[in-house]
N, C-alpha and C positions, 0 to 999 in steps of 0.2 A: 503493499499499499504507499509506503514512504516513497519508493522510487517513482510511482506513478504520479504522486504529487510533486515530486521535484521535476520530472518531465513535463509536466503541464506548465510549472512555474517558469521554466525555461523556455518554454514555447509562446507564454504571454510576455517573456521579457524580450524578446527576438520579434514578436510581432510590434511589440511598442517602440524597439529601436530602429525597425523598418518605415514604421510609419511617421515618425519623427524626425527622420532623414532627411537634409536640405538638398536639394540639388544645386549643384555649382552652376550659376550662369555662364555659358561663353560670350568673353567680352574682347572688343579690341577696343584699345585706348590709344588716344592721340593727345597730347598737351603741346600749348604753345606759351610761348614769353608774352607776358601783356606789362610792357614798358610805360614807364611814366616818365618821358623826356627829363622833367625837373631833376626828378630822384636819378637819373644816370648823369646828370650836368652835362647833356650834351649841347654842342651850340649846332646851328643849323648845317653847316657845311657837313656834320657827322654823320647826319643820316637823309635817306631819301623817304617821302611818303610817296608810294605808288598809288595807292588809290584807296577807295572805298568799296569794301565789298559785303554782300548779305547773303545769308543762307536760312533756310527755314526748315522746320519739321512738323509733322502732325502725327498726333496719336489719338487713336479711336478707342477708349475706356467703355467696356459694357461691363454694366455690376449686376451682378444676380443676389440673390438672400444672402449668401455668405461665400460666393466666389466670384472672381473676378477674370476680365480677359482683356489683354492690350493688344492693338494690332497697328503695325504701321502700315498703311496703306500703299506707301511706294519703296518699302523695303523688305527683306526676307524676316526680319525678325517677329514674331509674336510669342505670347505667354500666356497662360492659366494658372491660375494659382486659387489659394483658399486664405479666410483670413484666421489665424491663431489667434485662438481668445478674444476673438471679436475686433482686433485692431492692426493685429502685425499681419502684412501681406505673406504669403510663402508660395513660392511658387512650385508647382506641380507638374508643368509640363513645359517647352518652349520649342520654336523651330528658330533657325537661323542663328545669327550671333548679334548681340547687342552691341551696337557703336555707339562708344562713350567717348566724348571729348571735354577735355577741362584747360582751364587757362590757369597757369602757373600761379601759386599763394591762395589756391581754394582747396577745400578738402574734398576726398573723394566719399561718397555715398559709400555705405556697404556693399559687398560684391552680393549679398543674398537677398537686400533690400532694394525692391523696384515698386515705383510708383509712375502713374502717368505722367506727374510733372519732370519727376529725373528724367523718365525715358525722352520725352519731346526735349528739355532743354541740354541734355546731353547728347542727342541727337544733331541738334542743330550745331552745338559747338563742334563736335566731329567733322560735320560737313564744313564748316567755314575755316576749321584747320586746315583741310584739305584744299580747299580752295587756296589759301595763304601759302601752302607748300609748293603748288603747283604755278604760283606767280613768285615765286622765290625769295619772300618776305621772310624776314627775321624774327618779328614780332608784330603784335598789333597794338595800335594805342586805342584808348577810346570805345572800349566795347561796349556795345549797349543791348540788353535781351530783354524782349518784351514776351509776352505769355498771352494768350486770348484764350479763355474758356469757354465754350459754347455748349449748352446742353441742348442736345439736338432731341432727346427723347426722355421716356422716365429713366430708363436704364443706362442710357448713351452718352458720352460727354465727347467732346472733341477738344484735344489741348494742342495749341498751336504757337510755335516759338517761333521768334524770328531774331536773329543776330545779326548785327551790322558794326563794322568795327574799320579802323584804317589800316592800312599795312602798311611797315617801316623796314627798310632794308637799312644796313650799317653800311657805312662806307669804310674800306680799308685802305691800309696804307700801301696796297701793291700797287 
């Protein structure tokens, strides 16, 4: 009888550990320097402002009673999850890779935590950083991040983030 109880308890423990495990979200991350020309103590001859660029990202957030889905219409990433203890979102499945951009000097969110706000903002930053790299910029100045949230139905919300920044190329002595 004791052996049966022991096996039963081991089975319960195994079920608890497997159901409580968190999935690691595949992530591609970019970062770029945000330059304050005053802090860098640069003169106008030391840098060139290339141009102003804009990138945007939209995320569709569908909320059910205790689960959610985050979809990016023009990207391969989507995820579904449940709420742990009512408020903490836990990812249960996903497709694609979460593309995440970050400006230097800002904290990264938790790799297991995802919200539609984080998804929209970090994807727009990822996209603007890619544009900056393509343009040959060393840094961005005066980044502006704006987010619009639109409730399109009782359970569906669209988060749209637009990032605008000026590209800076530092001149070298070569």
